[in-house]
C-alpha positions as CSV (number, residue, x, y, z in Angstrom):
1,M,177.6,2.0,92.1
2,A,177.4,4.0,95.3
3,P,176.0,7.6,95.0
4,R,178.5,10.3,94.7
5,S,179.4,11.8,98.1
6,R,178.5,15.5,98.6
7,T,179.8,15.7,102.2
8,G,183.3,14.3,102.0
9,C,186.4,16.4,102.9
10,L,187.5,19.0,100.4
11,T,191.0,17.4,100.2
12,C,189.6,14.1,98.8
13,R,187.2,15.9,96.5
14,S,189.9,18.1,95.0
15,R,192.0,14.9,94.3
16,K,188.9,13.1,93.0
17,L,189.1,10.4,95.7
18,K,186.2,8.8,97.5
19,C,186.2,10.0,101.1
20,D,185.1,7.5,103.7
21,E,183.8,10.5,105.7
22,T,185.3,9.2,108.9
23,P,184.3,11.3,111.9
24,G,187.2,13.0,113.5
25,P,190.0,15.4,112.5
26,S,191.1,13.4,109.5
27,C,189.6,10.9,107.1
28,A,191.4,7.6,106.2
29,N,192.8,8.8,102.9
30,C,194.3,12.0,104.3
31,A,195.7,10.2,107.4
32,K,197.3,7.5,105.2
33,A,198.9,10.1,102.8
34,H,199.7,12.5,105.6
35,R,197.7,15.3,104.0
36,E,195.8,18.1,105.7
37,C,192.1,17.1,105.9
38,I,189.9,20.1,105.2
39,K,186.4,19.2,106.2
40,S,183.5,20.3,104.0
41,Q,180.9,22.7,105.4
42,G,178.1,20.9,103.8
43,I,177.2,23.5,101.2
44,T,175.8,22.0,98.0
45,F,175.8,23.8,94.7
46,R,173.9,22.6,91.7
47,H,176.3,22.1,88.8
48,Q,175.5,22.0,85.1
49,Q,175.7,18.2,85.0
50,N,172.3,18.1,86.8
51,P,169.5,17.0,84.4
52,S,167.4,20.0,85.2
53,M,170.1,22.3,83.8
54,N,170.6,20.5,80.5
55,G,168.5,19.9,77.5
56,S,167.1,16.5,76.5
57,E,168.5,16.5,73.0
58,Q,171.8,15.1,71.7
59,D,173.8,18.2,72.8
60,G,172.5,18.1,76.4
61,L,176.0,17.9,77.9
62,K,177.4,20.7,75.8
63,S,176.9,23.2,78.6
64,F,178.6,20.9,81.0
65,Y,181.8,20.6,79.0
66,G,181.7,24.3,78.2
67,Y,181.4,25.2,81.9
68,K,185.1,26.2,82.1
69,E,184.4,29.0,79.6
70,T,181.6,30.4,81.7
71,F,184.0,32.5,83.9
72,A,187.0,34.6,83.0
73,K,190.4,33.8,84.3
74,S,190.4,37.1,86.3
75,T,187.3,36.0,88.2
76,T,187.7,36.2,92.0
77,W,186.1,33.5,94.0
78,V,185.1,34.2,97.6
79,Q,184.3,31.8,100.4
80,V,180.7,31.8,101.6
81,P,180.1,31.0,105.2
82,P,177.6,28.3,106.1
83,E,175.2,30.7,107.8
84,L,173.9,33.8,105.9
85,T,171.6,36.5,107.2
86,F,169.6,38.4,104.6
87,V,168.1,41.8,105.5
88,H,165.3,43.3,103.4
89,T,164.8,47.1,103.3
90,N,162.4,49.0,101.1
91,N,164.6,52.1,101.0
92,P,168.2,51.8,102.2
93,Y,168.5,55.6,102.5
94,E,165.3,56.2,104.5
95,D,165.1,53.2,106.9
96,D,163.0,53.8,110.0
97,D,164.8,51.0,111.8
98,A,168.1,52.8,111.6
99,D,168.6,53.0,115.4
100,E,167.9,49.3,115.9
101,H,170.0,48.3,113.0
102,A,172.9,50.3,114.2
103,T,172.7,48.7,117.7
104,S,172.8,45.3,116.1
105,L,175.9,46.3,114.1
106,Q,177.6,47.4,117.3
107,D,176.8,44.1,118.9
108,T,178.4,42.3,116.0
109,R,181.5,44.5,116.3
110,D,181.8,43.7,120.0
111,L,181.4,40.0,119.4
112,S,184.1,40.0,116.7
113,S,186.7,41.8,118.8
114,S,189.7,39.6,119.4
115,S,193.4,39.9,120.0
116,A,194.1,39.5,116.3
117,F,192.0,42.5,115.5
118,D,194.8,44.9,116.2
119,A,196.8,43.5,113.4
120,Y,194.4,44.8,110.7
121,P,193.1,48.3,109.9
122,A,189.5,49.0,111.0
123,Y,188.3,49.2,107.5
124,A,189.4,45.6,106.8
125,T,186.5,44.2,108.9
126,H,182.8,44.4,108.8
127,G,182.8,46.1,105.4
128,L,179.1,45.2,104.7
129,E,178.1,46.5,108.1
130,A,179.9,49.8,107.4
131,L,178.2,50.2,104.2
132,S,174.8,49.5,105.7
133,A,175.4,51.9,108.6
134,V,176.2,54.7,106.1
135,A,173.2,53.8,104.0
136,T,170.6,53.4,106.7
137,D,171.6,55.4,109.7
138,Q,169.7,58.7,110.1
139,Y,172.7,60.9,111.2
140,T,172.3,64.4,112.3
141,Y,174.9,67.0,111.3
142,A,177.6,67.8,113.7
143,P,181.2,69.1,113.6
144,H,184.3,66.9,113.2
145,P,184.8,64.2,115.7
146,P,187.9,64.0,117.9
147,A,190.8,62.1,116.4
148,M,190.9,58.4,117.4
149,G,193.8,56.4,116.2
150,G,193.0,53.1,114.6
151,H,195.5,51.3,117.0
152,E,194.9,53.3,120.1
153,R,191.7,52.4,122.0
154,T,191.2,53.4,125.6
155,S,188.2,53.6,127.8
156,S,188.5,57.3,128.3
157,H,186.0,58.0,125.6
158,T,182.7,58.6,127.2
159,S,179.3,59.6,125.8
160,Q,178.2,63.2,125.9
161,P,174.9,64.3,127.5
162,Q,171.9,64.6,125.3
163,Q,171.7,68.4,126.0
164,Q,175.2,68.9,124.8
165,Q,174.5,66.9,121.7
166,Q,171.6,69.2,120.9
167,Q,173.7,72.3,121.4
168,Q,176.2,71.0,118.9
169,Q,173.7,70.6,116.1
170,L,174.0,73.4,113.6
171,A,171.2,75.3,112.0
172,T,171.8,76.6,108.5
173,S,171.1,80.2,109.5
174,G,173.7,80.1,112.2
175,L,176.7,79.4,110.0
176,G,179.5,81.9,110.3
177,L,182.5,82.9,108.3
178,D,184.8,81.3,110.9
179,F,182.9,78.0,110.3
180,I,183.0,78.2,106.5
181,L,186.6,79.2,106.3
182,N,188.0,77.4,109.2
183,P,185.7,74.6,110.5
184,A,188.4,73.1,112.7
185,S,188.1,74.1,116.4
186,Q,190.7,74.1,119.1
187,N,188.7,71.6,121.0
188,V,188.5,69.3,117.9
189,S,191.6,67.5,116.8
190,P,192.0,66.9,113.0
191,V,191.4,63.4,111.8
192,T,194.5,61.5,111.4
193,A,195.4,60.1,108.0
194,E,196.0,56.6,109.1
195,G,193.2,54.4,110.3
196,Q,190.6,57.1,110.2
197,N,189.4,57.0,106.6
198,N,186.7,54.4,107.1
199,I,183.5,54.8,105.2
200,D,181.8,54.4,108.6
201,P,183.2,56.7,111.3
202,Q,181.9,54.3,113.9
203,L,184.5,51.7,113.0
204,N,187.4,53.9,114.1
205,S,186.9,53.2,117.8
206,H,185.7,50.6,120.3
207,S,184.0,53.1,122.4
208,P,180.7,52.4,124.0
209,T,177.6,52.3,121.9
210,T,176.2,55.4,123.4
211,Q,179.2,57.4,122.3
212,L,179.0,56.0,118.8
213,R,175.4,57.1,118.6
214,S,176.3,60.6,119.7
215,P,175.8,63.1,116.9
216,T,179.3,64.4,117.3
217,H,180.7,61.0,116.3
218,V,178.3,60.0,113.5
219,R,178.1,62.4,110.7
220,T,181.3,64.3,110.0
221,S,182.0,66.2,106.9
222,S,181.9,63.5,104.3
223,F,183.9,65.6,101.9
224,A,186.0,67.6,104.3
225,S,189.5,67.9,103.1
226,V,192.2,66.1,105.1
227,G,195.6,67.1,103.9
228,G,194.0,68.3,100.7
229,R,192.2,65.0,99.9
230,S,188.7,63.7,100.3
231,S,188.3,61.7,103.5
232,L,185.3,59.7,102.2
233,H,187.2,57.5,99.8
234,S,190.8,57.7,101.2
235,F,191.0,54.0,102.0
236,Q,194.3,52.5,103.1
237,G,193.4,49.2,101.3
238,T,195.5,46.6,99.5
239,P,197.8,47.6,96.8
240,G,196.0,48.3,93.5
241,H,192.7,48.8,95.3
242,R,190.8,51.7,93.7
243,A,188.0,53.1,96.0
244,R,186.7,55.8,93.7
245,A,185.2,55.2,90.3
246,P,185.8,57.8,87.6
247,I,183.0,59.5,85.8
248,E,181.8,57.3,82.9
249,D,178.8,59.2,81.8
250,P,180.0,60.6,78.5
251,E,177.9,63.8,78.7
252,L,179.0,64.6,82.2
253,A,182.6,63.9,81.4
254,Y,182.4,66.2,78.4
255,L,180.8,69.0,80.4
256,L,183.3,68.6,83.3
257,R,186.2,68.8,81.0
258,Q,184.8,71.8,79.2
259,A,184.3,73.5,82.6
260,K,187.9,72.7,83.6
261,E,189.4,74.1,80.4
262,H,187.3,77.3,80.3
263,S,184.8,78.5,82.9
264,L,186.6,77.1,86.0
265,C,189.8,78.7,84.7
266,W,188.0,82.1,84.7
267,M,187.4,81.7,88.4
268,D,191.1,80.8,89.0
269,L,192.5,84.0,87.5
270,Y,193.6,85.3,90.9
271,D,194.5,81.9,92.4
272,L,198.0,80.5,91.9
273,D,196.9,77.2,93.4
274,L,194.2,76.8,90.7
275,F,191.6,75.4,93.1
276,F,188.6,75.5,90.8
277,A,190.4,74.2,87.7
278,A,192.7,71.6,89.3
279,K,190.9,70.6,92.6
280,V,187.2,71.0,91.8
281,P,187.1,68.4,89.0
282,V,188.8,65.9,91.3
283,L,186.3,66.6,94.1
284,A,183.4,66.4,91.7
285,V,184.0,62.7,91.1
286,D,182.7,62.0,94.6
287,C,180.3,65.0,94.9
288,P,177.2,65.1,92.6
289,L,176.5,68.7,93.9
290,L,179.8,69.9,92.6
291,L,179.6,67.8,89.4
292,Y,176.2,69.2,88.4
293,S,177.2,72.7,89.3
294,C,180.2,72.5,86.9
295,A,178.0,70.8,84.3
296,S,175.4,73.6,84.5
297,L,178.0,76.3,84.1
298,S,179.7,74.5,81.2
299,A,176.4,73.9,79.3
300,K,175.3,77.5,79.8
301,S,178.6,78.9,78.6
302,L,178.3,76.7,75.5
303,A,174.8,77.9,74.9
304,R,176.1,81.5,75.0
305,V,178.5,80.7,72.1
306,N,176.2,78.4,70.1
307,G,178.2,75.3,71.2
308,R,181.6,76.4,69.9
309,R,184.5,74.8,71.7
310,P,188.1,75.8,70.8
311,V,190.8,73.2,70.6
312,M,192.9,73.2,73.8
313,G,196.6,72.5,74.0
314,G,197.6,73.9,70.7
315,A,197.7,72.2,67.3
316,V,196.8,68.5,67.5
317,S,196.6,65.8,64.9
318,K,193.9,63.9,66.7
319,Q,191.5,65.1,69.4
320,S,190.3,63.1,72.3
321,K,186.8,61.6,72.0
322,M,185.9,63.3,75.2
323,E,186.5,66.6,73.5
324,S,183.5,66.0,71.3
325,W,179.9,66.1,72.4
326,P,178.7,62.4,72.5
327,G,175.1,63.1,71.8
328,R,173.2,64.6,68.9
329,P,174.1,68.0,67.7
330,M,172.9,70.8,70.0
331,D,171.9,74.3,69.2
332,A,171.9,77.2,71.7
333,E,168.4,76.5,73.0
334,M,169.2,72.8,73.6
335,W,172.4,73.7,75.4
336,M,170.5,76.2,77.6
337,R,168.0,73.5,78.4
338,K,170.8,71.1,79.3
339,G,172.3,73.7,81.5
340,R,169.0,74.3,83.2
341,E,168.5,70.6,83.9
342,C,171.9,70.3,85.6
343,Y,171.3,73.6,87.4
344,D,168.0,72.3,88.8
345,I,169.7,69.1,90.1
346,A,172.5,71.2,91.6
347,V,170.2,73.6,93.4
348,S,168.1,70.7,94.7
349,L,171.2,69.1,96.2
350,L,172.4,72.4,97.5
351,R,169.1,73.0,99.4
352,Q,169.2,69.5,100.9
353,S,172.8,69.9,102.0
354,L,172.0,73.2,103.7
355,A,169.1,71.5,105.4
356,G,171.4,68.9,106.9
357,C,170.2,66.0,104.8
358,I,172.5,63.0,104.6
359,R,171.4,61.7,101.2
360,P,169.0,63.2,98.7
361,G,165.5,61.9,98.6
362,T,163.9,60.8,95.3
363,S,161.0,63.1,95.6
364,S,163.3,66.1,96.1
365,L,165.1,65.8,92.8
366,P,163.7,67.3,89.5
367,E,161.2,65.2,87.7
368,H,163.3,65.1,84.5
369,S,166.1,63.2,86.3
370,T,166.8,59.8,84.7
371,P,167.0,56.6,86.7
372,A,170.7,56.5,86.1
373,T,171.0,60.0,87.5
374,L,168.9,59.2,90.5
375,S,170.9,56.1,91.2
376,A,174.3,57.9,91.0
377,I,173.1,60.8,93.1
378,Q,171.5,58.7,95.8
379,G,174.5,56.5,96.1
380,T,176.7,59.4,97.4
381,P,176.3,61.3,100.6
382,L,175.6,65.0,100.4
383,P,178.4,67.4,101.4
384,T,178.2,69.0,104.8
385,T,177.9,72.8,105.3
386,D,181.5,73.0,106.4
387,S,183.0,71.3,103.3
388,D,184.9,72.8,100.5
389,E,182.5,71.2,98.0
390,L,179.4,73.0,99.2
391,V,180.9,76.5,99.3
392,A,182.7,75.9,96.0
393,A,179.4,74.8,94.4
394,T,177.7,78.0,95.7
395,A,180.4,80.1,94.1
396,I,180.0,78.2,90.8
397,L,176.3,78.7,90.8
398,C,176.8,82.4,91.3
399,V,179.0,82.5,88.2
400,Y,176.2,80.6,86.4
401,E,173.8,83.4,87.0
402,F,176.3,86.2,86.3
403,L,177.2,84.6,83.0
404,D,174.3,86.3,81.3
405,A,173.9,89.2,83.7
406,S,170.8,87.8,85.3
407,G,170.8,90.3,88.1
408,P,168.0,89.1,90.5
409,E,169.1,85.4,90.4
410,W,172.7,86.4,90.8
411,S,171.9,88.5,93.8
412,R,169.9,85.7,95.4
413,H,172.9,83.4,95.0
414,L,175.2,85.9,96.5
415,D,172.8,86.5,99.3
416,G,172.8,82.7,99.9
417,A,176.6,82.7,99.9
418,K,176.5,85.6,102.3
419,T,174.3,83.5,104.6
420,L,176.9,80.8,104.5
421,F,179.7,83.2,105.3
422,D,177.5,85.2,107.7
423,V,179.6,88.4,107.5
424,A,177.2,91.0,106.2
425,R,174.8,91.3,109.2
426,E,174.1,94.8,110.3
427,Q,176.5,96.0,113.1
428,A,178.5,92.8,112.6
429,M,176.9,90.6,115.2
430,P,179.4,88.2,116.9
431,M,179.7,84.9,115.0
432,T,179.9,81.7,117.0
433,L,181.1,78.2,116.2
434,P,179.9,75.3,118.4
435,P,181.4,73.9,120.5
436,S,183.8,76.8,120.9
437,P,181.6,80.0,120.7
438,Q,184.2,82.6,119.8
439,S,184.1,85.2,117.1
440,I,186.1,85.0,114.0
441,S,188.1,88.0,115.0
442,E,189.1,86.3,118.3
443,Q,190.0,83.1,116.7
444,L,192.1,84.6,113.9
445,S,193.7,87.2,116.2
446,R,195.4,84.3,118.0
447,Q,196.8,83.1,114.7
448,V,198.3,86.4,113.8
449,S,199.4,87.5,117.2
450,G,203.1,88.0,117.6
451,T,203.6,88.2,113.9
452,T,203.3,91.9,113.4
453,G,200.0,91.5,111.5
454,H,200.9,89.1,108.8
455,S,198.6,86.2,107.7
456,P,199.0,82.5,108.3
457,P,201.0,80.6,105.8
458,R,199.4,79.3,102.6
459,A,199.3,75.7,103.7
460,R,197.6,74.7,106.9
461,P,200.2,73.3,109.2
462,N,198.7,70.9,111.8
463,G,195.3,71.7,110.5
464,R,195.3,75.4,111.5
465,G,194.5,78.3,109.2
466,L,192.4,78.4,106.1
467,S,192.4,75.6,103.6
468,L,193.3,76.5,100.1
469,G,189.8,75.6,98.9
470,R,188.0,77.9,101.4
471,R,190.5,80.7,100.7
472,A,189.9,80.4,96.9
473,V,186.1,80.3,97.4
474,F,186.2,83.3,99.7
475,W,188.1,85.5,97.3
476,N,185.9,84.4,94.4
477,F,182.9,85.5,96.5
478,A,184.7,88.8,97.4
479,R,185.2,89.6,93.7
480,Q,181.6,88.8,92.8
481,D,180.4,90.9,95.8
482,M,182.5,93.8,94.5
483,L,181.0,93.5,91.0
484,S,177.5,93.2,92.3
485,A,177.8,96.2,94.5
486,F,179.4,98.3,91.7
487,I,176.8,97.3,89.1
488,N,173.9,97.9,91.4
489,N,175.4,100.9,93.2
490,T,175.0,99.3,96.6
491,C,177.2,98.6,99.5
492,T,179.1,95.3,99.7
493,R,178.1,92.3,101.7
494,L,181.6,91.8,103.2
495,D,182.7,94.0,106.1
496,T,185.9,95.7,104.9
497,T,186.7,97.0,108.3
498,D,187.2,93.6,109.9
499,L,191.0,93.4,109.5
500,S,191.3,90.1,111.3
501,M,189.0,88.5,108.8
502,W,191.0,89.8,105.8
503,R,194.3,88.8,107.4
504,S,192.9,85.3,107.9
505,A,192.0,85.3,104.2
506,G,195.7,85.8,103.4
507,L,196.3,89.5,103.3
508,N,199.5,90.8,104.9
509,L,198.7,94.2,106.4
510,T,200.9,96.6,108.3
511,L,200.0,97.7,111.8
512,D,198.5,100.9,110.2
513,G,196.2,98.8,108.0
514,F,198.0,99.3,104.7
515,V,199.0,96.5,102.3
516,A,202.5,95.4,103.0
517,P,204.9,96.0,100.1
518,S,206.1,93.0,98.1
519,N,208.8,94.6,96.0
520,P,212.3,93.9,97.4
521,R,213.5,97.3,96.3
522,H,210.8,99.1,98.4
523,Q,212.3,100.9,101.5
524,D,209.7,99.2,103.8
525,Y,210.1,95.8,102.3
526,N,209.9,92.9,104.8
527,G,210.4,89.4,103.4
528,D,208.2,87.9,106.0
529,L,205.3,90.1,104.9
530,A,205.8,89.8,101.2
531,M,202.9,88.2,99.3
532,G,202.5,86.2,96.1
533,D,201.0,87.7,93.0
534,D,197.6,86.2,93.7
535,M,197.3,87.7,97.2
536,I,198.6,91.1,95.9
537,S,195.8,91.0,93.4
538,N,193.3,90.0,96.1
539,A,194.5,92.9,98.2
540,L,193.4,95.2,95.4
541,I,189.9,93.6,95.6
542,W,189.8,94.5,99.3
543,L,190.6,98.1,98.4
544,L,188.0,98.1,95.6
545,L,185.4,96.9,98.1
546,K,186.3,99.9,100.3
547,L,186.1,102.3,97.3
548,I,182.7,101.0,96.2
549,N,181.3,101.4,99.7
550,F,182.6,104.9,99.7
551,I,180.9,105.6,96.3
552,A,177.6,103.9,97.3
553,A,177.5,106.0,100.5
554,G,177.4,109.2,98.5
555,D,176.8,112.2,100.7
556,E,175.8,109.9,103.6
557,V,178.3,109.9,106.4
558,S,178.6,106.8,108.5
559,K,178.6,107.0,112.3
560,S,182.2,106.0,112.3
561,I,183.0,109.2,110.4
562,S,180.4,111.5,111.9
563,P,179.2,110.1,115.2
564,L,177.1,113.1,116.1
565,E,175.1,112.8,112.8
566,L,175.0,116.6,112.4
567,G,174.6,116.3,108.6
568,V,176.9,116.0,105.7
569,R,180.5,116.8,106.7
570,Q,182.6,117.5,103.7
571,R,185.8,117.5,105.5
572,E,185.2,114.0,107.0
573,L,184.3,112.7,103.5
574,L,187.4,114.3,102.0
575,N,189.6,112.8,104.7
576,S,188.1,109.4,103.9
577,W,188.7,110.0,100.2
578,H,192.4,110.9,100.9
579,D,192.7,107.7,103.0
580,L,191.6,105.6,100.0
581,D,193.9,107.5,97.7
582,M,196.8,106.8,100.1
583,Q,196.0,103.1,100.4
584,L,195.9,102.7,96.6
585,A,199.3,104.6,96.3
586,V,200.9,102.4,99.0
587,W,199.6,99.2,97.2
588,F,200.9,100.4,93.8
589,N,204.3,101.5,95.1
590,G,204.8,98.0,96.7
591,L,204.2,96.0,93.5
592,P,206.8,93.6,92.2
593,D,208.1,93.8,88.7
594,G,205.6,91.3,87.4
595,F,202.9,93.9,87.5
596,Q,204.7,96.0,84.9
597,P,204.2,95.3,81.2
598,T,206.9,93.2,79.7
599,A,206.4,94.2,76.1
600,V,204.6,97.3,74.5
601,H,203.5,97.7,70.9
602,A,203.2,101.5,70.5
603,C,201.3,103.0,67.7
604,D,200.7,106.6,66.5
605,D,197.0,105.9,66.9
606,E,196.8,105.5,70.7
607,W,193.7,103.3,70.6
608,E,195.8,100.6,68.9
609,T,198.6,100.5,71.5
610,E,199.1,97.1,73.1
611,K,200.7,96.1,76.4
612,W,201.5,92.5,77.2
613,F,202.0,90.9,80.7
614,P,203.5,87.4,81.0
615,R,201.0,86.6,83.8
616,A,197.4,87.2,82.9
617,M,196.6,87.8,86.5
618,C,198.9,90.8,86.6
619,A,197.3,92.2,83.4
620,S,193.8,92.0,84.9
621,T,194.9,93.4,88.2
622,M,196.4,96.5,86.6
623,Q,193.2,97.1,84.6
624,W,191.3,97.1,87.9
625,Y,193.9,99.5,89.4
626,H,193.4,102.0,86.6
627,F,189.6,101.5,87.0
628,A,189.9,102.3,90.7
629,R,191.9,105.4,90.0
630,I,189.2,106.7,87.5
631,Q,186.4,106.0,90.0
632,L,188.3,107.7,92.8
633,L,189.0,110.8,90.7
634,H,185.4,111.2,89.7
635,N,184.0,110.6,93.2
636,R,186.1,113.1,95.1
637,P,183.8,115.1,97.5
638,Q,182.9,118.6,96.4
639,V,184.5,121.4,98.4
640,S,182.8,124.4,96.7
641,T,181.3,125.7,100.0
642,A,184.5,125.1,102.0
643,S,188.0,126.6,101.8
644,P,190.3,125.2,99.2
645,A,192.2,122.1,100.1
646,A,195.5,123.8,99.6
647,P,195.9,127.4,101.0
648,V,196.7,130.2,98.6
649,C,200.3,131.6,98.9
650,L,199.0,135.1,99.4
651,G,197.4,134.0,102.7
652,A,194.0,135.2,101.7
653,I,191.2,133.8,99.5
654,A,190.3,136.2,96.7
655,P,186.6,136.3,95.6
656,G,185.9,133.4,93.1
657,S,189.1,131.5,94.0
658,S,187.1,128.5,95.1
659,M,185.4,128.3,91.7
660,K,188.7,128.7,89.9
661,Y,190.2,126.0,92.0
662,E,187.4,123.6,91.3
663,H,187.6,124.3,87.5
664,A,191.4,123.6,87.6
665,R,190.8,120.5,89.6
666,H,188.1,119.3,87.1
667,A,190.5,119.7,84.2
668,T,193.2,117.7,86.1
669,I,190.6,114.9,86.8
670,L,189.8,114.6,83.1
671,S,193.4,114.5,82.1
672,Q,194.4,111.9,84.6
673,S,191.2,109.8,83.9
674,R,192.1,109.7,80.2
675,D,195.6,108.4,81.0
676,H,194.2,105.6,83.2
677,A,191.5,104.8,80.6
678,K,194.1,104.5,77.8
679,E,196.1,102.0,80.0
680,I,192.9,99.9,80.3
681,V,192.4,99.8,76.6
682,A,196.1,99.1,75.9
683,I,196.1,96.1,78.2
684,A,192.9,94.8,76.6
685,N,194.4,95.1,73.2
686,G,197.3,92.9,74.4
687,R,194.7,90.1,74.5
688,A,195.5,88.1,77.5
689,D,193.7,84.9,78.3
690,E,189.9,84.3,78.6
691,G,189.9,85.0,82.4
692,T,191.5,88.4,81.9
693,R,189.0,89.3,79.2
694,I,185.9,88.5,81.1
695,H,187.1,90.4,84.1
696,S,187.8,93.5,82.0
697,V,184.1,94.3,81.2
698,Q,183.7,96.8,84.0
699,P,187.1,98.5,83.5
700,L,186.5,98.8,79.7
701,W,183.0,100.2,80.3
702,T,184.6,102.8,82.6
703,A,187.3,103.6,80.0
704,G,184.5,104.1,77.4
705,L,182.8,106.6,79.7
706,V,186.0,108.6,79.8
707,L,187.4,108.2,76.3
708,G,184.1,108.3,74.5
709,R,183.3,111.7,75.8
710,N,183.8,114.5,73.2
711,E,186.2,117.0,74.5
712,D,184.6,119.9,72.6
713,S,181.0,120.9,72.4
714,G,181.1,120.7,68.6
715,P,180.9,117.7,66.3
716,I,182.3,114.3,67.4
717,S,186.1,114.3,66.7
718,G,187.7,111.4,64.8
719,H,189.8,110.5,67.9
720,C,186.6,110.2,70.0
721,K,184.9,108.0,67.4
722,A,188.0,105.8,67.2
723,W,188.1,105.3,71.0
724,R,184.4,104.5,71.0
725,S,184.7,101.9,68.3
726,T,187.7,100.3,70.0
727,V,185.9,100.0,73.4
728,V,182.7,98.7,71.8
729,G,184.6,96.2,69.7
730,L,186.5,94.8,72.7
731,L,183.3,94.5,74.8
732,R,181.4,92.7,72.0
733,G,184.3,90.5,71.3
734,I,184.2,89.2,74.9
735,E,180.5,88.2,74.6
736,H,181.0,86.7,71.1
737,D,184.1,84.6,72.0
738,M,183.3,83.4,75.5
739,G,179.6,84.1,76.0
740,W,180.3,86.4,79.0
741,A,177.6,89.1,79.2
742,A,179.0,92.4,78.0
743,E,176.3,93.7,75.6
744,Y,174.4,95.4,78.5
745,R,177.5,97.6,79.0
746,V,177.6,98.4,75.3
747,Q,174.0,99.5,75.3
748,S,174.7,101.7,78.3
749,L,177.5,103.4,76.4
750,M,175.4,103.8,73.3
751,D,172.6,105.4,75.3
752,L,175.1,107.8,76.8
753,W,176.4,108.7,73.4
754,D,172.9,109.1,72.0
755,L,173.4,106.3,69.5
756,N,171.0,103.5,68.4
757,A,172.0,99.9,68.9
758,D,172.5,99.3,65.2
759,E,174.6,102.4,64.7
760,T,178.4,102.3,64.4
761,P,180.0,104.3,67.3
């Protein structure tokens, strides 16, 4: 019996016929039957019928007959070419031969170019080369590349000089607010959605190799939003193809869901688009920096409440398994340790991203990182400094530190965010953005020119304006900057006088610099300038920043108020105070009806009155408005050595009239302050959502300062004790229920009232 042929045509082998292996286009059997003769490539595989793969006992052929059960029906078989090239690398992320390898890849692409190439998207070819290029190429950070359509290739693309490449590389310290909020330049076209979502940016063009090696065409923002979606994994592949894998680690899935349902919602209180709660979890799937930032905040918030997690979505008969912690039971200390572990990883990734690294190195990650964690982190590129992911992670880490009122760490994170935004430098140095070195004011003035001062639309048409993510992160940073400045009695990091910047962030201001009214019944209402509830609330944040800067300045008069620096000028200070008072009044008078309480539960005991707002954002905003009014009333400049603000009707100032005027003014301040403080407490009694409660710590503390003060010099009245008890109970409830630090404000009030910590107010 002749030995079995291993080199016959595939047609005969599939029909179990002996092929005569006739040289030529067709063998005898195929020619006789008029079948297509598919020649074999000469590849030999060892099957299980070979003696070396079977046992020598009676059941030696059992594995051969069970061969059909070895693979599932859903198994996909791929054709293997006759010639294979294997490349060995010790570390695919830190390969010293990156340049040589990239050149060989380009040669492969050039050889594979054909007329049929145009019929397929760029990502459909050279997939292994693309993955290798991303894994091994030592890119340098650069802005977005120009748009190059997948079906439009011309020879007009030329390489840039080396000197220009070096000028386009960004240092971390040179980042500006224009770059963070609006990285797209007029000289840089936005990446098109079709044909430009390859994992390797070099596959989008057939430009010369020198251009492909240019830093402006290698590393773009791996996570930059294109149309609101991540560009790294936005493949236009075959139907049913899934490019991104969901989070399967049960602990990370639990922490991310916990963050989405609680702490990230706190950050979205003033954002109708819900960037942090709705968009960040989606971005976190492809961004370990964002994922571990969320996990650290979630774990720390659980540590603050001893692991308690309320059921979300109302009454349920069965909870999801992802709503329960998959590991062993955790106490507060263990949750804090878990949060610190995630925090260390997030900070390490953040530092490397700011340094321009492409992928994290093994030695740079914390020692306690598990092999699975290292593998997952190193398999994903780091976000670039112009991405939504990086600035969002910075904001989340700031909240992580502020959660337990850890002042120094919180301030350091805010300072780091300030470095990213680059807006708090002394004398406001011009900010530049390569390759178009123009200040943020100049860039944004072009966007608002001819529009009577109103801001760009919410969405970015044609790639212009601010992305929703950067706008949300900016306002979150602005609120934290306001809180930090108020708590520490310092000036804000943001420049409140740069109106172009604030307009670019979404504020609609009149030509006089006042907030445009959004109430249709207002006499100056303009529908084109009307804002949504979130931007109306953010406008108050801008006014609060101005107020806190005024308070922090004290008796110091800035050069803009007193350019001659001849000392304290009470009249200039008073004029500045009146300007703030007018701006708050204009903002309040232009509010729509949603900022008025919908339901009120009045009580004879005023400290039990409740006011309810359908939208929690509006409730919190009104608390901050009454806070601003109290602070403004108590920080009016003294005019004891000057003439009264309002002239006396008799036309002359009698002796002692100034003192009498000041005494009457002081009584008016106390009365108006109490009215505003009662409004703060009534809104807090209405118990809005968690976000409103955590943002009410400073307004409640201010209300306690006013209402907890005994009106008479005698014994503490019953009303005063009731107000004290109510305010302290509200503050302590915030920390007990959500873990948000509020006890430090309670202790401040107790010290002011000369009470011990264990005493009942």
